[in-house]
C-alpha positions as CSV (number, residue, x, y, z in Angstrom):
1,X,19.4,0.8,3.7
2,X,18.6,3.5,6.2
3,X,20.4,6.1,3.9
4,X,18.1,5.2,1.1
5,X,15.0,5.5,3.3
6,X,16.3,8.9,4.6
7,X,16.9,10.1,1.0
8,X,13.5,8.9,-0.2
9,X,11.6,10.5,2.7
10,X,13.4,13.8,2.1
11,X,13.1,13.8,-1.7
12,X,9.3,12.9,-1.5
13,X,8.7,15.6,1.1
14,X,10.6,18.2,-1.1
15,X,8.9,17.2,-4.4
16,X,7.5,20.2,-6.1
17,X,3.7,20.4,-6.4
18,X,3.6,19.9,-10.2
19,X,0.2,18.1,-10.3
20,X,-3.4,19.1,-9.7
21,X,-3.1,18.1,-6.0
22,X,0.5,18.4,-5.0
23,X,3.4,16.3,-6.5
24,X,2.5,14.2,-9.4
25,X,3.0,10.5,-9.8
26,X,6.1,10.9,-12.0
27,X,7.7,13.2,-9.5
28,X,7.1,10.8,-6.6
29,X,8.3,7.8,-8.7
30,X,11.5,9.7,-9.6
31,X,12.1,10.2,-5.8
32,X,11.7,6.4,-5.2
33,X,14.1,5.6,-8.0
34,X,16.7,8.4,-7.5
35,X,16.9,7.8,-3.8
36,X,17.9,4.2,-4.4
37,X,15.0,2.9,-2.3
38,X,13.3,1.0,-5.2
39,X,16.5,-0.9,-5.8
40,X,17.0,-1.7,-2.1
41,X,13.8,-3.8,-2.3
42,X,15.9,-6.7,-3.5
43,X,17.0,-7.1,0.2
44,X,14.0,-5.4,1.8
45,X,10.9,-6.9,0.1
46,X,11.3,-10.7,0.9
47,X,12.6,-12.0,4.2
48,X,14.5,-8.9,5.2
49,X,17.1,-9.4,7.9
50,X,15.1,-7.0,10.1
51,X,11.4,-6.7,9.2
52,X,11.1,-3.6,11.3
53,X,13.3,-1.8,8.8
54,X,10.7,-2.6,6.1
55,X,8.0,-1.3,8.5
56,X,10.0,1.9,9.0
57,X,10.5,2.4,5.2
58,X,6.8,1.9,4.5
59,X,5.5,4.2,7.2
60,X,8.1,6.9,6.5
61,X,7.3,7.0,2.8
62,X,3.6,7.1,3.6
63,X,4.2,9.9,6.1
64,X,5.9,11.9,3.4
65,X,3.2,11.3,0.8
66,X,0.5,8.6,0.8
67,X,0.5,8.3,-3.0
68,X,4.2,7.7,-2.9
69,X,3.6,5.2,-0.2
70,X,1.0,3.4,-2.3
71,X,3.4,3.2,-5.2
72,X,6.2,2.0,-3.0
73,X,4.1,-0.7,-1.3
74,X,3.0,-2.0,-4.7
75,X,6.7,-2.1,-5.7
76,X,7.5,-4.1,-2.6
77,X,4.7,-6.5,-3.2
78,X,5.7,-7.0,-6.8
79,X,9.3,-7.6,-6.0
80,X,8.4,-10.1,-3.3
81,X,6.3,-12.0,-5.9
82,X,9.3,-12.0,-8.3
83,X,11.5,-13.5,-5.6
84,X,8.8,-16.0,-4.5
85,X,8.2,-17.3,-8.1
86,X,11.6,-17.0,-9.8
87,X,10.9,-13.9,-11.9
88,X,13.6,-11.8,-13.4
89,X,15.0,-9.3,-10.9
90,X,17.8,-7.6,-12.8
91,X,15.8,-4.5,-13.6
92,X,15.0,-4.0,-9.9
93,X,18.7,-3.5,-9.2
94,X,18.7,-0.8,-11.8
95,X,15.9,1.0,-10.1
96,X,12.9,-0.1,-12.2
97,X,9.6,0.4,-10.5
98,X,7.1,-2.4,-10.4
99,X,3.5,-2.8,-9.4
100,X,0.7,-5.4,-9.2
101,X,-2.9,-4.9,-10.4
102,X,-5.5,-7.2,-9.0
103,X,-8.8,-5.3,-9.2
104,X,-11.3,-6.4,-11.9
105,X,-14.3,-4.4,-13.1
106,X,-17.4,-5.2,-15.2
107,X,-15.1,-6.9,-17.8
108,X,-12.8,-9.1,-15.7
109,X,-9.4,-10.1,-17.0
110,X,-9.4,-13.7,-18.2
111,X,-7.7,-16.1,-20.5
112,X,-9.6,-17.4,-23.5
113,X,-7.5,-19.9,-25.5
114,X,-4.2,-18.1,-26.0
115,X,-5.5,-14.6,-25.7
116,X,-6.3,-12.3,-22.7
117,X,-9.6,-10.7,-22.5
118,X,-10.9,-8.0,-20.2
119,X,-9.5,-5.1,-18.2
120,X,-8.0,-4.2,-14.8
121,X,-9.2,-1.3,-12.7
122,X,-7.4,0.6,-9.9
123,X,-4.1,0.2,-11.8
124,X,-2.0,2.3,-9.4
125,X,1.0,3.9,-11.1
126,X,-0.4,3.5,-14.6
127,X,1.5,6.6,-15.6
128,X,4.9,5.7,-14.0
129,X,5.5,2.0,-13.6
130,X,8.2,0.2,-15.6
131,X,6.8,-3.3,-15.1
132,X,3.3,-4.5,-14.2
133,X,2.1,-7.8,-12.8
134,X,-1.6,-8.5,-13.5
135,X,-3.9,-11.2,-12.2
136,X,-5.8,-13.0,-14.9
137,X,-8.2,-15.9,-14.4
138,X,-8.6,-19.1,-16.4
139,X,-10.3,-22.5,-15.8
140,X,-7.0,-23.5,-14.2
141,X,-7.0,-20.8,-11.6
142,X,-5.6,-17.3,-11.0
143,X,-2.4,-16.5,-13.0
144,X,0.3,-13.8,-12.5
145,X,1.4,-12.3,-15.8
146,X,4.0,-9.6,-16.0
147,X,4.3,-7.0,-18.8
148,X,6.8,-4.3,-19.5
149,X,5.5,-0.8,-20.0
150,X,6.1,-0.7,-23.8
151,X,4.0,-3.8,-24.2
152,X,1.0,-1.9,-22.8
153,X,1.4,1.2,-25.0
154,X,-2.0,2.7,-25.7
155,X,-3.7,0.4,-23.2
156,X,-3.2,2.5,-20.0
157,X,-5.7,5.2,-19.0
158,X,-4.4,6.9,-15.9
159,X,-6.5,10.0,-16.8
160,X,-9.7,8.0,-15.9
161,X,-8.7,8.1,-12.2
162,X,-11.2,10.7,-11.0
163,X,-11.2,10.5,-7.2
164,X,-10.9,13.1,-4.5
165,X,-8.0,11.2,-2.8
166,X,-4.8,9.5,-3.9
167,X,-4.8,11.5,-7.1
168,X,-1.1,11.1,-7.8
169,X,-1.3,7.3,-8.0
170,X,-3.2,7.8,-11.3
171,X,-4.9,4.5,-10.6
172,X,-6.8,4.3,-13.9
173,X,-7.7,1.4,-16.2
174,X,-5.6,-1.1,-18.1
175,X,-7.1,-2.7,-21.2
176,X,-5.6,-6.2,-21.7
177,X,-8.1,-7.3,-24.4
178,X,-6.4,-9.1,-27.3
179,X,-2.9,-9.5,-25.8
180,X,-1.3,-12.9,-26.3
181,X,-0.6,-14.8,-23.2
182,X,2.7,-15.8,-24.7
183,X,3.8,-12.1,-24.6
184,X,3.8,-12.1,-20.8
185,X,6.2,-13.4,-18.3
186,X,4.3,-16.0,-16.2
187,X,5.1,-16.1,-12.5
188,X,4.4,-19.3,-10.7
189,X,1.7,-21.9,-11.1
190,X,-2.0,-21.1,-11.2
191,X,-3.3,-20.0,-7.8
192,X,0.3,-19.7,-6.4
193,X,-0.5,-16.0,-5.8
194,X,-3.2,-17.0,-3.2
195,X,-0.7,-19.0,-1.1
196,X,-0.5,-18.0,2.5
197,X,1.1,-16.3,4.4
198,X,2.1,-14.2,1.4
199,X,-1.4,-13.3,0.1
200,X,-3.5,-12.0,3.0
201,X,-0.3,-11.9,5.0
202,X,0.8,-8.9,3.0
203,X,-2.0,-6.6,4.0
204,X,0.1,-5.4,7.0
205,X,2.3,-3.5,4.5
206,X,-0.2,-1.1,3.2
207,X,-1.5,-0.5,6.7
208,X,2.1,0.5,7.5
209,X,1.9,3.1,4.8
210,X,-1.3,4.4,6.4
211,X,0.4,4.5,9.8
212,X,2.8,7.0,8.3
213,X,-0.1,9.3,7.4
214,X,-1.5,8.9,10.9
215,X,1.8,10.0,12.4
216,X,2.1,12.9,10.0
217,X,-1.5,14.1,10.9
218,X,-0.7,13.8,14.6
219,X,2.4,15.9,14.2
220,X,0.5,18.6,12.2
221,X,-2.2,18.7,14.9
222,X,0.4,19.1,17.7
223,X,2.1,21.9,15.8
224,X,-1.1,23.8,15.1
225,X,-2.3,23.4,18.7
226,X,1.0,24.9,19.9
227,X,0.8,27.7,17.4
228,X,-2.7,28.6,18.7
229,X,-1.7,28.3,22.3
230,X,-4.2,25.5,22.8
231,X,-2.0,22.6,23.8
232,X,-3.0,23.0,27.4
233,X,-6.7,23.2,26.8
234,X,-8.1,20.0,28.4
235,X,-10.3,18.9,25.5
236,X,-7.6,19.6,23.0
237,X,-5.0,17.8,25.0
238,X,-7.3,14.8,25.3
239,X,-7.8,14.7,21.5
240,X,-4.1,14.8,20.9
241,X,-3.6,12.1,23.5
242,X,-6.0,9.9,21.6
243,X,-4.2,10.5,18.3
244,X,-0.8,9.6,19.9
245,X,-2.2,6.4,21.4
246,X,-3.9,5.5,18.1
247,X,-0.6,5.7,16.3
248,X,1.2,3.6,18.9
249,X,-1.5,1.0,19.0
250,X,-1.3,0.6,15.3
251,X,2.5,0.5,15.3
252,X,2.6,-2.3,17.9
253,X,0.1,-4.4,15.9
254,X,2.1,-3.8,12.7
255,X,5.4,-4.6,14.3
256,X,4.0,-7.9,15.5
257,X,2.7,-8.6,12.0
258,X,5.9,-7.7,10.2
259,X,8.0,-9.9,12.5
260,X,5.6,-12.9,12.0
261,X,5.0,-12.6,8.3
262,X,8.4,-11.6,7.0
263,X,10.4,-14.5,8.7
264,X,11.4,-17.5,6.6
265,X,9.5,-19.8,8.9
266,X,6.2,-18.0,8.6
267,X,3.1,-20.3,8.3
268,X,-0.3,-19.9,6.7
269,X,-1.8,-19.3,10.1
270,X,0.4,-16.2,10.6
271,X,-1.6,-14.4,8.0
272,X,-4.3,-13.8,10.6
273,X,-1.8,-11.6,12.5
274,X,-1.5,-9.4,9.4
275,X,-5.2,-9.2,8.8
276,X,-5.9,-8.2,12.4
277,X,-3.2,-5.6,12.3
278,X,-4.6,-4.1,9.1
279,X,-8.1,-4.0,10.6
280,X,-6.9,-2.5,13.9
281,X,-5.0,0.1,12.0
282,X,-8.1,1.1,10.0
283,X,-10.1,1.5,13.3
284,X,-7.4,3.6,14.9
285,X,-7.1,5.7,11.7
286,X,-10.8,6.4,11.6
287,X,-10.8,7.5,15.3
288,X,-7.7,9.6,14.7
289,X,-9.3,11.5,11.8
290,X,-12.3,12.2,13.9
291,X,-10.1,13.6,16.7
292,X,-8.1,15.6,14.3
293,X,-11.2,17.2,12.8
294,X,-12.4,18.2,16.2
295,X,-9.0,19.6,17.2
296,X,-8.3,21.6,14.1
297,X,-11.8,22.6,13.2
298,X,-13.1,24.0,9.9
299,X,-9.7,25.6,9.0
300,X,-8.1,22.3,8.2
301,X,-10.7,21.7,5.4
302,X,-9.2,24.5,3.3
303,X,-7.6,23.0,0.2
304,X,-4.3,24.9,1.1
305,X,-4.2,23.4,4.6
306,X,-1.4,20.7,5.0
307,X,-3.9,18.3,6.5
308,X,-6.5,18.4,3.8
309,X,-4.9,16.3,1.1
310,X,-3.7,13.7,3.7
311,X,-7.2,13.5,5.1
312,X,-8.6,12.8,1.6
313,X,-5.9,10.4,0.7
314,X,-6.1,8.4,3.9
315,X,-9.9,8.3,3.9
316,X,-9.8,6.7,0.4
317,X,-6.8,4.4,1.1
318,X,-8.5,2.9,4.2
319,X,-11.3,1.5,2.0
320,X,-8.8,-0.6,0.0
321,X,-9.5,-4.3,-0.4
322,X,-12.9,-4.5,1.4
323,X,-12.2,-4.3,5.1
324,X,-15.6,-5.6,6.1
325,X,-15.2,-8.8,4.0
326,X,-11.7,-9.2,5.3
327,X,-12.9,-9.0,8.9
328,X,-15.7,-11.5,8.5
329,X,-13.5,-14.1,6.7
330,X,-10.9,-13.7,9.4
331,X,-13.3,-14.3,12.2
332,X,-14.6,-17.4,10.4
333,X,-11.1,-18.8,10.1
334,X,-10.2,-18.1,13.7
335,X,-13.4,-19.8,15.0
336,X,-12.9,-22.8,12.7
337,X,-9.2,-23.5,13.5
338,X,-8.5,-24.7,17.1
339,X,-4.9,-23.3,17.1
340,X,-6.1,-19.9,15.9
341,X,-8.9,-20.0,18.4
342,X,-6.4,-20.6,21.2
343,X,-4.1,-17.9,19.9
344,X,-6.6,-15.1,19.5
345,X,-9.6,-16.0,21.8
346,X,-8.3,-18.4,24.4
């Protein structure tokens, strides 16, 4: 396992800048497959023997490249769903790359009779995934439907991803309109996807990817301050100190969440640990970015500077899945549940 993580981290970091903003999605996906890390998710994604190994894998891939981390986290999420709901896993062992697409736009994905209507947005890895799990609504609830890449030929539009960050994820649009429900592999019963602690409980995983970027930016800042001879300047030392403690605060929260959520005995209430860890990571990352900008100054905004792409990628990634709504709903649940109230408030 650790060998695959080491190989993936090295191969992603060494990937050639063949895209408009560094390594492209296909290059990053190839590193995940060729390193063996995508196949290792059969033992890593669901109830790993040591959840901290999964935390380490997510943060190290994210530290090497945030777009690769997003693709890898989506693969972990999808493989976990396969294992939870009895889906076919043989392609995983062969290195196939999976993802899950849940975001709807103006034309939400839905089932009408025997046909799917609508589209999915923010379809990360639209140019590289082998299998895609999509969420689709019906009167019965929320369904998980899985398609192979060739079934969506002509329906994927990665080129529509026109954002300043996370460019290599090619998180474009997927047009499902007119597909027969019978063509898909159905995973679980309606609304099974929403079962805790596996729904909100999974948010710690993409925060772990973000932690990798935080640690990478801290290392870059430390290296540049030393190169400038500024490491002993009081204000600069203070900024670097804050970045170091931001990373460690996030790591401690995420380690707690990983160990709570990824154990076989995890309960629905444990999802709050993951939500709080994800929100704490966001706050620490925002503070870290501010301290980095002050420490490195205008030079780090040059497009050739190693911090520039990571800053743009992380700034966008932190907005995923509506952190404000997540915080409000978490507070409501903690206040309403006596056990959660005792655990988190006293």
